[in-house]
PDB file of N, CA, C, O and CB in Angstrom:
ATOM      1  N   UNK A   1       0.857  -1.178   0.000  1.00  0.00           N
ATOM      2  CA  UNK A   1       0.000   0.000   0.000  1.00  0.00           C
ATOM      3  C   UNK A   1       0.897   1.234   0.000  1.00  0.00           C
ATOM      4  O   UNK A   1       1.785   1.372   0.841  1.00  0.00           O
ATOM      5  CB  UNK A   1      -0.972   0.002   1.232  1.00  0.00           C
ATOM      6  N   UNK A   2       0.653   2.124  -0.953  1.00  0.00           N
ATOM      7  CA  UNK A   2       1.431   3.357  -1.043  1.00  0.00           C
ATOM      8  C   UNK A   2       0.849   4.384  -0.094  1.00  0.00           C
ATOM      9  O   UNK A   2      -0.367   4.567  -0.041  1.00  0.00           O
ATOM     10  CB  UNK A   2       1.452   3.901  -2.491  1.00  0.00           C
ATOM     11  N   UNK A   3       1.693   5.042   0.643  1.00  0.00           N
ATOM     12  CA  UNK A   3       1.259   6.026   1.615  1.00  0.00           C
ATOM     13  C   UNK A   3       1.050   7.380   0.950  1.00  0.00           C
ATOM     14  O   UNK A   3       0.084   8.077   1.260  1.00  0.00           O
ATOM     15  CB  UNK A   3       2.274   6.138   2.751  1.00  0.00           C
ATOM     16  N   UNK A   4       1.940   7.760   0.044  1.00  0.00           N
ATOM     17  CA  UNK A   4       1.849   9.052  -0.613  1.00  0.00           C
ATOM     18  C   UNK A   4       1.905   8.885  -2.123  1.00  0.00           C
ATOM     19  O   UNK A   4       2.508   7.940  -2.632  1.00  0.00           O
ATOM     20  CB  UNK A   4       2.967   9.978  -0.135  1.00  0.00           C
ATOM     21  N   UNK A   5       1.272   9.812  -2.832  1.00  0.00           N
ATOM     22  CA  UNK A   5       1.329   9.843  -4.294  1.00  0.00           C
ATOM     23  C   UNK A   5       1.742  11.248  -4.705  1.00  0.00           C
ATOM     24  O   UNK A   5       1.440  12.222  -4.016  1.00  0.00           O
ATOM     25  CB  UNK A   5      -0.052   9.438  -4.941  1.00  0.00           C
ATOM     26  N   UNK A   6       2.432  11.343  -5.830  1.00  0.00           N
ATOM     27  CA  UNK A   6       2.865  12.646  -6.328  1.00  0.00           C
ATOM     28  C   UNK A   6       1.669  13.375  -6.920  1.00  0.00           C
ATOM     29  O   UNK A   6       0.959  12.850  -7.778  1.00  0.00           O
ATOM     30  CB  UNK A   6       3.995  12.496  -7.383  1.00  0.00           C
ATOM     31  N   UNK A   7       1.461  14.604  -6.439  1.00  0.00           N
ATOM     32  CA  UNK A   7       0.355  15.442  -6.896  1.00  0.00           C
ATOM     33  C   UNK A   7       0.940  16.810  -7.215  1.00  0.00           C
ATOM     34  O   UNK A   7       1.876  17.260  -6.555  1.00  0.00           O
ATOM     35  CB  UNK A   7      -0.797  15.540  -5.816  1.00  0.00           C
ATOM     36  N   UNK A   8       0.386  17.470  -8.231  1.00  0.00           N
ATOM     37  CA  UNK A   8       0.866  18.800  -8.607  1.00  0.00           C
ATOM     38  C   UNK A   8      -0.217  19.836  -8.343  1.00  0.00           C
ATOM     39  O   UNK A   8      -1.372  19.651  -8.726  1.00  0.00           O
ATOM     40  CB  UNK A   8       1.293  18.832 -10.093  1.00  0.00           C
ATOM     41  N   UNK A   9       0.160  20.916  -7.693  1.00  0.00           N
ATOM     42  CA  UNK A   9      -0.710  22.089  -7.533  1.00  0.00           C
ATOM     43  C   UNK A   9      -0.135  23.142  -8.476  1.00  0.00           C
ATOM     44  O   UNK A   9       0.997  23.589  -8.291  1.00  0.00           O
ATOM     45  CB  UNK A   9      -0.773  22.611  -6.005  1.00  0.00           C
ATOM     46  N   UNK A  10      -0.903  23.537  -9.477  1.00  0.00           N
ATOM     47  CA  UNK A  10      -0.400  24.375 -10.558  1.00  0.00           C
ATOM     48  C   UNK A  10      -1.110  25.721 -10.564  1.00  0.00           C
ATOM     49  O   UNK A  10      -2.337  25.792 -10.501  1.00  0.00           O
ATOM     50  CB  UNK A  10      -0.577  23.674 -11.910  1.00  0.00           C
ATOM     51  N   UNK A  11      -0.318  26.791 -10.640  1.00  0.00           N
ATOM     52  CA  UNK A  11      -0.850  28.142 -10.831  1.00  0.00           C
ATOM     53  C   UNK A  11      -0.541  28.524 -12.270  1.00  0.00           C
ATOM     54  O   UNK A  11       0.623  28.612 -12.661  1.00  0.00           O
ATOM     55  CB  UNK A  11      -0.229  29.183  -9.801  1.00  0.00           C
ATOM     56  N   UNK A  12      -1.581  28.749 -13.049  1.00  0.00           N
ATOM     57  CA  UNK A  12      -1.407  29.106 -14.458  1.00  0.00           C
ATOM     58  C   UNK A  12      -1.261  30.624 -14.555  1.00  0.00           C
ATOM     59  O   UNK A  12      -2.052  31.372 -13.980  1.00  0.00           O
ATOM     60  CB  UNK A  12      -2.613  28.598 -15.329  1.00  0.00           C
ATOM     61  N   UNK A  13      -0.251  31.061 -15.283  1.00  0.00           N
ATOM     62  CA  UNK A  13      -0.023  32.494 -15.457  1.00  0.00           C
ATOM     63  C   UNK A  13      -1.175  33.134 -16.214  1.00  0.00           C
ATOM     64  O   UNK A  13      -1.859  32.477 -16.999  1.00  0.00           O
ATOM     65  CB  UNK A  13       1.295  32.745 -16.194  1.00  0.00           C
ATOM     66  N   UNK A  14      -1.383  34.421 -15.971  1.00  0.00           N
ATOM     67  CA  UNK A  14      -2.432  35.160 -16.665  1.00  0.00           C
ATOM     68  C   UNK A  14      -2.207  35.104 -18.171  1.00  0.00           C
ATOM     69  O   UNK A  14      -1.089  35.288 -18.654  1.00  0.00           O
ATOM     70  CB  UNK A  14      -2.478  36.623 -16.182  1.00  0.00           C
ATOM     71  N   UNK A  15      -3.276  34.849 -18.897  1.00  0.00           N
ATOM     72  CA  UNK A  15      -3.198  34.799 -20.348  1.00  0.00           C
ATOM     73  C   UNK A  15      -2.724  33.473 -20.909  1.00  0.00           C
ATOM     74  O   UNK A  15      -2.697  33.299 -22.128  1.00  0.00           O
ATOM     75  CB  UNK A  15      -2.305  35.864 -20.822  1.00  0.00           C
ATOM     76  N   UNK A  16      -2.354  32.543 -20.063  1.00  0.00           N
ATOM     77  CA  UNK A  16      -1.869  31.236 -20.508  1.00  0.00           C
ATOM     78  C   UNK A  16      -2.954  30.187 -20.257  1.00  0.00           C
ATOM     79  O   UNK A  16      -3.803  30.340 -19.379  1.00  0.00           O
ATOM     80  CB  UNK A  16      -0.543  30.849 -19.773  1.00  0.00           C
ATOM     81  N   UNK A  17      -2.900  29.126 -21.050  1.00  0.00           N
ATOM     82  CA  UNK A  17      -3.832  28.014 -20.869  1.00  0.00           C
ATOM     83  C   UNK A  17      -3.050  26.710 -20.940  1.00  0.00           C
ATOM     84  O   UNK A  17      -2.137  26.568 -21.753  1.00  0.00           O
ATOM     85  CB  UNK A  17      -4.968  28.044 -21.942  1.00  0.00           C
ATOM     86  N   UNK A  18      -3.410  25.772 -20.096  1.00  0.00           N
ATOM     87  CA  UNK A  18      -2.782  24.450 -20.100  1.00  0.00           C
ATOM     88  C   UNK A  18      -3.805  23.457 -19.561  1.00  0.00           C
ATOM     89  O   UNK A  18      -4.613  23.791 -18.694  1.00  0.00           O
ATOM     90  CB  UNK A  18      -1.456  24.431 -19.242  1.00  0.00           C
ATOM     91  N   UNK A  19      -3.762  22.251 -20.076  1.00  0.00           N
ATOM     92  CA  UNK A  19      -4.672  21.212 -19.611  1.00  0.00           C
ATOM     93  C   UNK A  19      -3.907  20.196 -18.770  1.00  0.00           C
ATOM     94  O   UNK A  19      -2.677  20.147 -18.789  1.00  0.00           O
ATOM     95  CB  UNK A  19      -5.371  20.518 -20.804  1.00  0.00           C
ATOM     96  N   UNK A  20      -4.648  19.405 -18.048  1.00  0.00           N
ATOM     97  CA  UNK A  20      -4.034  18.365 -17.225  1.00  0.00           C
ATOM     98  C   UNK A  20      -3.295  17.361 -18.112  1.00  0.00           C
ATOM     99  O   UNK A  20      -2.224  16.882 -17.740  1.00  0.00           O
ATOM    100  CB  UNK A  20      -5.103  17.646 -16.366  1.00  0.00           C
ATOM    101  N   UNK A  21      -3.852  17.039 -19.276  1.00  0.00           N
ATOM    102  CA  UNK A  21      -3.206  16.102 -20.193  1.00  0.00           C
ATOM    103  C   UNK A  21      -1.885  16.655 -20.737  1.00  0.00           C
ATOM    104  O   UNK A  21      -0.915  15.910 -20.877  1.00  0.00           O
ATOM    105  CB  UNK A  21      -4.146  15.773 -21.350  1.00  0.00           C
ATOM    106  N   UNK A  22      -1.843  17.945 -21.041  1.00  0.00           N
ATOM    107  CA  UNK A  22      -0.609  18.553 -21.528  1.00  0.00           C
ATOM    108  C   UNK A  22       0.482  18.520 -20.460  1.00  0.00           C
ATOM    109  O   UNK A  22       1.641  18.229 -20.755  1.00  0.00           O
ATOM    110  CB  UNK A  22      -0.867  19.993 -21.972  1.00  0.00           C
ATOM    111  N   UNK A  23       0.103  18.819 -19.223  1.00  0.00           N
ATOM    112  CA  UNK A  23       1.077  18.769 -18.127  1.00  0.00           C
ATOM    113  C   UNK A  23       1.576  17.348 -17.895  1.00  0.00           C
ATOM    114  O   UNK A  23       2.771  17.132 -17.698  1.00  0.00           O
ATOM    115  CB  UNK A  23       0.459  19.321 -16.837  1.00  0.00           C
ATOM    116  N   UNK A  24       0.667  16.385 -17.918  1.00  0.00           N
ATOM    117  CA  UNK A  24       1.054  14.990 -17.707  1.00  0.00           C
ATOM    118  C   UNK A  24       1.992  14.520 -18.816  1.00  0.00           C
ATOM    119  O   UNK A  24       2.971  13.826 -18.542  1.00  0.00           O
ATOM    120  CB  UNK A  24      -0.194  14.086 -17.645  1.00  0.00           C
ATOM    121  N   UNK A  25       1.708  14.883 -20.042  1.00  0.00           N
ATOM    122  CA  UNK A  25       2.549  14.509 -21.169  1.00  0.00           C
ATOM    123  C   UNK A  25       3.945  15.115 -21.036  1.00  0.00           C
ATOM    124  O   UNK A  25       4.943  14.436 -21.280  1.00  0.00           O
ATOM    125  CB  UNK A  25       1.904  14.951 -22.482  1.00  0.00           C
ATOM    126  N   UNK A  26       4.017  16.377 -20.653  1.00  0.00           N
ATOM    127  CA  UNK A  26       5.305  17.046 -20.463  1.00  0.00           C
ATOM    128  C   UNK A  26       6.105  16.372 -19.341  1.00  0.00           C
ATOM    129  O   UNK A  26       7.307  16.147 -19.479  1.00  0.00           O
ATOM    130  CB  UNK A  26       5.092  18.546 -20.145  1.00  0.00           C
ATOM    131  N   UNK A  27       5.439  16.058 -18.244  1.00  0.00           N
ATOM    132  CA  UNK A  27       6.124  15.421 -17.114  1.00  0.00           C
ATOM    133  C   UNK A  27       6.630  14.034 -17.488  1.00  0.00           C
ATOM    134  O   UNK A  27       7.745  13.665 -17.120  1.00  0.00           O
ATOM    135  CB  UNK A  27       5.186  15.327 -15.905  1.00  0.00           C
ATOM    136  N   UNK A  28       5.823  13.257 -18.218  1.00  0.00           N
ATOM    137  CA  UNK A  28       6.263  11.921 -18.633  1.00  0.00           C
ATOM    138  C   UNK A  28       7.496  11.991 -19.527  1.00  0.00           C
ATOM    139  O   UNK A  28       8.350  11.106 -19.477  1.00  0.00           O
ATOM    140  CB  UNK A  28       5.133  11.193 -19.364  1.00  0.00           C
ATOM    141  N   UNK A  29       7.595  13.047 -20.350  1.00  0.00           N
ATOM    142  CA  UNK A  29       8.725  13.187 -21.263  1.00  0.00           C
ATOM    143  C   UNK A  29      10.000  13.637 -20.547  1.00  0.00           C
ATOM    144  O   UNK A  29      11.104  13.367 -21.021  1.00  0.00           O
ATOM    145  CB  UNK A  29       8.379  14.175 -22.360  1.00  0.00           C
ATOM    146  N   UNK A  30       9.851  14.332 -19.390  1.00  0.00           N
ATOM    147  CA  UNK A  30      11.019  14.926 -18.745  1.00  0.00           C
ATOM    148  C   UNK A  30      11.349  14.361 -17.358  1.00  0.00           C
ATOM    149  O   UNK A  30      12.415  14.651 -16.816  1.00  0.00           O
ATOM    150  CB  UNK A  30      10.812  16.388 -18.630  1.00  0.00           C
ATOM    151  N   UNK A  31      10.464  13.571 -16.788  1.00  0.00           N
ATOM    152  CA  UNK A  31      10.674  13.060 -15.439  1.00  0.00           C
ATOM    153  C   UNK A  31      10.586  11.543 -15.409  1.00  0.00           C
ATOM    154  O   UNK A  31      10.009  10.925 -16.304  1.00  0.00           O
ATOM    155  CB  UNK A  31       9.657  13.663 -14.478  1.00  0.00           C
ATOM    156  N   UNK A  32      11.153  10.960 -14.389  1.00  0.00           N
ATOM    157  CA  UNK A  32      11.011   9.522 -14.177  1.00  0.00           C
ATOM    158  C   UNK A  32       9.550   9.212 -13.834  1.00  0.00           C
ATOM    159  O   UNK A  32       8.838  10.074 -13.318  1.00  0.00           O
ATOM    160  CB  UNK A  32      11.969   9.023 -13.044  1.00  0.00           C
ATOM    161  N   UNK A  33       9.112   8.007 -14.113  1.00  0.00           N
ATOM    162  CA  UNK A  33       7.721   7.625 -13.906  1.00  0.00           C
ATOM    163  C   UNK A  33       7.228   7.849 -12.487  1.00  0.00           C
ATOM    164  O   UNK A  33       6.093   8.281 -12.284  1.00  0.00           O
ATOM    165  CB  UNK A  33       7.540   6.198 -14.265  1.00  0.00           C
ATOM    166  N   UNK A  34       8.078   7.557 -11.496  1.00  0.00           N
ATOM    167  CA  UNK A  34       7.642   7.720 -10.109  1.00  0.00           C
ATOM    168  C   UNK A  34       7.566   9.181  -9.690  1.00  0.00           C
ATOM    169  O   UNK A  34       6.980   9.489  -8.652  1.00  0.00           O
ATOM    170  CB  UNK A  34       8.577   6.978  -9.185  1.00  0.00           C
ATOM    171  N   UNK A  35       8.145  10.089 -10.474  1.00  0.00           N
ATOM    172  CA  UNK A  35       8.080  11.515 -10.170  1.00  0.00           C
ATOM    173  C   UNK A  35       6.935  12.219 -10.894  1.00  0.00           C
ATOM    174  O   UNK A  35       6.650  13.382 -10.608  1.00  0.00           O
ATOM    175  CB  UNK A  35       9.389  12.174 -10.532  1.00  0.00           C
ATOM    176  N   UNK A  36       6.282  11.538 -11.818  1.00  0.00           N
ATOM    177  CA  UNK A  36       5.185  12.113 -12.593  1.00  0.00           C
ATOM    178  C   UNK A  36       3.937  12.225 -11.719  1.00  0.00           C
ATOM    179  O   UNK A  36       3.557  11.246 -11.076  1.00  0.00           O
ATOM    180  CB  UNK A  36       4.892  11.257 -13.852  1.00  0.00           C
ATOM    181  N   UNK A  37       3.293  13.390 -11.678  1.00  0.00           N
ATOM    182  CA  UNK A  37       2.099  13.559 -10.843  1.00  0.00           C
ATOM    183  C   UNK A  37       0.965  12.627 -11.268  1.00  0.00           C
ATOM    184  O   UNK A  37       0.709  12.429 -12.455  1.00  0.00           O
ATOM    185  CB  UNK A  37       1.621  15.008 -10.899  1.00  0.00           C
ATOM    186  N   UNK A  38       0.305  12.072 -10.278  1.00  0.00           N
ATOM    187  CA  UNK A  38      -0.857  11.211 -10.537  1.00  0.00           C
ATOM    188  C   UNK A  38      -2.126  12.047 -10.679  1.00  0.00           C
ATOM    189  O   UNK A  38      -3.086  11.625 -11.323  1.00  0.00           O
ATOM    190  CB  UNK A  38      -1.027  10.175  -9.405  1.00  0.00           C
ATOM    191  N   UNK A  39      -2.124  13.232 -10.075  1.00  0.00           N
ATOM    192  CA  UNK A  39      -3.243  14.165 -10.176  1.00  0.00           C
ATOM    193  C   UNK A  39      -2.689  15.574 -10.279  1.00  0.00           C
ATOM    194  O   UNK A  39      -1.609  15.877  -9.771  1.00  0.00           O
ATOM    195  CB  UNK A  39      -4.204  14.032  -8.957  1.00  0.00           C
ATOM    196  N   UNK A  40      -3.460  16.437 -10.955  1.00  0.00           N
ATOM    197  CA  UNK A  40      -3.076  17.835 -11.087  1.00  0.00           C
ATOM    198  C   UNK A  40      -4.238  18.683 -10.590  1.00  0.00           C
ATOM    199  O   UNK A  40      -5.381  18.488 -11.005  1.00  0.00           O
ATOM    200  CB  UNK A  40      -2.700  18.193 -12.569  1.00  0.00           C
ATOM    201  N   UNK A  41      -3.942  19.620  -9.701  1.00  0.00           N
ATOM    202  CA  UNK A  41      -4.948  20.561  -9.196  1.00  0.00           C
ATOM    203  C   UNK A  41      -4.548  21.959  -9.651  1.00  0.00           C
ATOM    204  O   UNK A  41      -3.405  22.377  -9.466  1.00  0.00           O
ATOM    205  CB  UNK A  41      -5.075  20.489  -7.624  1.00  0.00           C
ATOM    206  N   UNK A  42      -5.488  22.672 -10.243  1.00  0.00           N
ATOM    207  CA  UNK A  42      -5.253  24.050 -10.649  1.00  0.00           C
ATOM    208  C   UNK A  42      -5.731  24.959  -9.530  1.00  0.00           C
ATOM    209  O   UNK A  42      -6.886  24.879  -9.110  1.00  0.00           O
ATOM    210  CB  UNK A  42      -5.975  24.381 -11.992  1.00  0.00           C
ATOM    211  N   UNK A  43      -4.846  25.826  -9.045  1.00  0.00           N
ATOM    212  CA  UNK A  43      -5.156  26.718  -7.931  1.00  0.00           C
ATOM    213  C   UNK A  43      -4.864  28.160  -8.334  1.00  0.00           C
ATOM    214  O   UNK A  43      -4.114  28.410  -9.277  1.00  0.00           O
ATOM    215  CB  UNK A  43      -4.345  26.328  -6.667  1.00  0.00           C
ATOM    216  N   UNK A  44      -5.463  29.106  -7.611  1.00  0.00           N
ATOM    217  CA  UNK A  44      -5.245  30.526  -7.886  1.00  0.00           C
ATOM    218  C   UNK A  44      -3.894  31.001  -7.372  1.00  0.00           C
ATOM    219  O   UNK A  44      -3.242  31.838  -7.996  1.00  0.00           O
ATOM    220  CB  UNK A  44      -6.353  31.358  -7.263  1.00  0.00           C
ATOM    221  N   UNK A  45      -3.477  30.460  -6.224  1.00  0.00           N
ATOM    222  CA  UNK A  45      -2.180  30.833  -5.656  1.00  0.00           C
ATOM    223  C   UNK A  45      -1.712  29.719  -4.726  1.00  0.00           C
ATOM    224  O   UNK A  45      -2.500  28.892  -4.267  1.00  0.00           O
ATOM    225  CB  UNK A  45      -2.267  32.195  -4.891  1.00  0.00           C
ATOM    226  N   UNK A  46      -0.416  29.720  -4.464  1.00  0.00           N
ATOM    227  CA  UNK A  46       0.168  28.746  -3.550  1.00  0.00           C
ATOM    228  C   UNK A  46       0.343  29.393  -2.183  1.00  0.00           C
ATOM    229  O   UNK A  46       0.705  30.567  -2.100  1.00  0.00           O
ATOM    230  CB  UNK A  46       1.526  28.214  -4.088  1.00  0.00           C
ATOM    231  N   UNK A  47       0.090  28.637  -1.098  1.00  0.00           N
ATOM    232  CA  UNK A  47       0.253  29.208   0.239  1.00  0.00           C
ATOM    233  C   UNK A  47       1.722  29.414   0.579  1.00  0.00           C
ATOM    234  O   UNK A  47       2.542  28.510   0.415  1.00  0.00           O
ATOM    235  CB  UNK A  47      -0.402  28.307   1.283  1.00  0.00           C
ATOM    236  N   UNK A  48       2.044  30.610   1.053  1.00  0.00           N
ATOM    237  CA  UNK A  48       3.423  30.939   1.416  1.00  0.00           C
ATOM    238  C   UNK A  48       3.445  31.621   2.770  1.00  0.00           C
ATOM    239  O   UNK A  48       2.473  32.261   3.170  1.00  0.00           O
ATOM    240  CB  UNK A  48       4.078  31.841   0.347  1.00  0.00           C
ATOM    241  N   UNK A  49       4.564  31.481   3.477  1.00  0.00           N
ATOM    242  CA  UNK A  49       4.722  32.166   4.755  1.00  0.00           C
ATOM    243  C   UNK A  49       5.193  33.605   4.486  1.00  0.00           C
ATOM    244  O   UNK A  49       5.460  33.949   3.334  1.00  0.00           O
ATOM    245  CB  UNK A  49       5.737  31.402   5.683  1.00  0.00           C
ATOM    246  N   UNK A  50       5.299  34.441   5.511  1.00  0.00           N
ATOM    247  CA  UNK A  50       5.691  35.847   5.300  1.00  0.00           C
ATOM    248  C   UNK A  50       7.037  36.037   4.602  1.00  0.00           C
ATOM    249  O   UNK A  50       7.250  37.064   3.958  1.00  0.00           O
ATOM    250  CB  UNK A  50       5.736  36.549   6.617  1.00  0.00           C
ATOM    251  N   UNK A  51       7.950  35.068   4.715  1.00  0.00           N
ATOM    252  CA  UNK A  51       9.238  35.214   4.037  1.00  0.00           C
ATOM    253  C   UNK A  51       9.213  34.650   2.617  1.00  0.00           C
ATOM    254  O   UNK A  51      10.231  34.681   1.925  1.00  0.00           O
ATOM    255  CB  UNK A  51      10.326  34.526   4.841  1.00  0.00           C
ATOM    256  N   UNK A  52       8.062  34.136   2.175  1.00  0.00           N
ATOM    257  CA  UNK A  52       7.907  33.685   0.797  1.00  0.00           C
ATOM    258  C   UNK A  52       8.139  32.207   0.560  1.00  0.00           C
ATOM    259  O   UNK A  52       8.092  31.750  -0.582  1.00  0.00           O
ATOM    260  CB  UNK A  52       8.818  34.436  -0.052  1.00  0.00           C
ATOM    261  N   UNK A  53       8.390  31.444   1.628  1.00  0.00           N
ATOM    262  CA  UNK A  53       8.602  30.010   1.459  1.00  0.00           C
ATOM    263  C   UNK A  53       7.268  29.298   1.295  1.00  0.00           C
ATOM    264  O   UNK A  53       6.275  29.654   1.931  1.00  0.00           O
ATOM    265  CB  UNK A  53       9.378  29.428   2.655  1.00  0.00           C
ATOM    266  N   UNK A  54       7.260  28.298   0.440  1.00  0.00           N
ATOM    267  CA  UNK A  54       6.063  27.515   0.174  1.00  0.00           C
ATOM    268  C   UNK A  54       5.682  26.704   1.409  1.00  0.00           C
ATOM    269  O   UNK A  54       6.537  26.074   2.032  1.00  0.00           O
ATOM    270  CB  UNK A  54       6.279  26.588  -1.037  1.00  0.00           C
ATOM    271  N   UNK A  55       4.396  26.721   1.759  1.00  0.00           N
ATOM    272  CA  UNK A  55       3.907  25.963   2.910  1.00  0.00           C
ATOM    273  C   UNK A  55       3.387  24.599   2.443  1.00  0.00           C
ATOM    274  O   UNK A  55       2.194  24.423   2.197  1.00  0.00           O
ATOM    275  CB  UNK A  55       2.789  26.751   3.657  1.00  0.00           C
ATOM    276  N   UNK A  56       4.309  23.643   2.329  1.00  0.00           N
ATOM    277  CA  UNK A  56       3.948  22.311   1.845  1.00  0.00           C
ATOM    278  C   UNK A  56       2.963  21.617   2.788  1.00  0.00           C
ATOM    279  O   UNK A  56       2.119  20.835   2.350  1.00  0.00           O
ATOM    280  CB  UNK A  56       5.203  21.453   1.679  1.00  0.00           C
ATOM    281  N   UNK A  57       3.074  21.904   4.053  1.00  0.00           N
ATOM    282  CA  UNK A  57       2.173  21.317   5.046  1.00  0.00           C
ATOM    283  C   UNK A  57       0.720  21.680   4.732  1.00  0.00           C
ATOM    284  O   UNK A  57      -0.168  20.834   4.832  1.00  0.00           O
ATOM    285  CB  UNK A  57       2.549  21.793   6.468  1.00  0.00           C
ATOM    286  N   UNK A  58       0.478  22.937   4.353  1.00  0.00           N
ATOM    287  CA  UNK A  58      -0.877  23.398   4.023  1.00  0.00           C
ATOM    288  C   UNK A  58      -1.369  22.694   2.759  1.00  0.00           C
ATOM    289  O   UNK A  58      -2.537  22.313   2.678  1.00  0.00           O
ATOM    290  CB  UNK A  58      -0.906  24.945   3.832  1.00  0.00           C
ATOM    291  N   UNK A  59      -0.495  22.520   1.780  1.00  0.00           N
ATOM    292  CA  UNK A  59      -0.873  21.812   0.547  1.00  0.00           C
ATOM    293  C   UNK A  59      -1.216  20.360   0.850  1.00  0.00           C
ATOM    294  O   UNK A  59      -2.183  19.823   0.310  1.00  0.00           O
ATOM    295  CB  UNK A  59       0.266  21.882  -0.496  1.00  0.00           C
ATOM    296  N   UNK A  60      -0.424  19.723   1.714  1.00  0.00           N
ATOM    297  CA  UNK A  60      -0.729  18.332   2.085  1.00  0.00           C
ATOM    298  C   UNK A  60      -2.086  18.231   2.765  1.00  0.00           C
ATOM    299  O   UNK A  60      -2.854  17.307   2.494  1.00  0.00           O
ATOM    300  CB  UNK A  60       0.360  17.769   3.010  1.00  0.00           C
ATOM    301  N   UNK A  61      -2.380  19.177   3.644  1.00  0.00           N
ATOM    302  CA  UNK A  61      -3.676  19.178   4.330  1.00  0.00           C
ATOM    303  C   UNK A  61      -4.820  19.421   3.346  1.00  0.00           C
ATOM    304  O   UNK A  61      -5.880  18.804   3.454  1.00  0.00           O
ATOM    305  CB  UNK A  61      -3.697  20.247   5.436  1.00  0.00           C
ATOM    306  N   UNK A  62      -4.603  20.314   2.394  1.00  0.00           N
ATOM    307  CA  UNK A  62      -5.648  20.689   1.441  1.00  0.00           C
ATOM    308  C   UNK A  62      -5.925  19.584   0.426  1.00  0.00           C
ATOM    309  O   UNK A  62      -7.086  19.296   0.137  1.00  0.00           O
ATOM    310  CB  UNK A  62      -5.256  21.965   0.715  1.00  0.00           C
ATOM    311  N   UNK A  63      -4.890  18.963  -0.117  1.00  0.00           N
ATOM    312  CA  UNK A  63      -5.078  17.990  -1.193  1.00  0.00           C
ATOM    313  C   UNK A  63      -4.853  16.540  -0.774  1.00  0.00           C
ATOM    314  O   UNK A  63      -5.126  15.629  -1.555  1.00  0.00           O
ATOM    315  CB  UNK A  63      -4.159  18.316  -2.316  1.00  0.00           C
ATOM    316  N   UNK A  64      -4.371  16.313   0.420  1.00  0.00           N
ATOM    317  CA  UNK A  64      -4.081  14.969   0.867  1.00  0.00           C
ATOM    318  C   UNK A  64      -5.310  14.123   1.122  1.00  0.00           C
ATOM    319  O   UNK A  64      -5.235  12.897   1.050  1.00  0.00           O
ATOM    320  CB  UNK A  64      -3.272  15.026   2.087  1.00  0.00           C
ATOM    321  N   UNK A  65      -6.421  14.735   1.413  1.00  0.00           N
ATOM    322  CA  UNK A  65      -7.633  13.987   1.717  1.00  0.00           C
ATOM    323  C   UNK A  65      -8.491  13.724   0.499  1.00  0.00           C
ATOM    324  O   UNK A  65      -9.493  13.016   0.596  1.00  0.00           O
ATOM    325  CB  UNK A  65      -8.435  14.717   2.737  1.00  0.00           C
ATOM    326  N   UNK A  66      -8.129  14.270  -0.635  1.00  0.00           N
ATOM    327  CA  UNK A  66      -8.955  14.094  -1.842  1.00  0.00           C
ATOM    328  C   UNK A  66      -8.676  12.784  -2.518  1.00  0.00           C
ATOM    329  O   UNK A  66      -9.283  12.477  -3.544  1.00  0.00           O
ATOM    330  CB  UNK A  66      -8.722  15.224  -2.821  1.00  0.00           C
TER     331      UNK A  66
END
């Protein structure tokens, strides 16, 4: 039983468009299979602390139960 799976939280730049299939295809071409995201979530922004570091704990809480 796998405890964790690779998931991507993606913020798309203004004026740009990308689909989950396009991202998955790009990742398969450039990353090892175990590093390729199993799911992609599109978000408006990523949670950061006051110094600008990404809050991975918040992302795990937000997307880990889905």
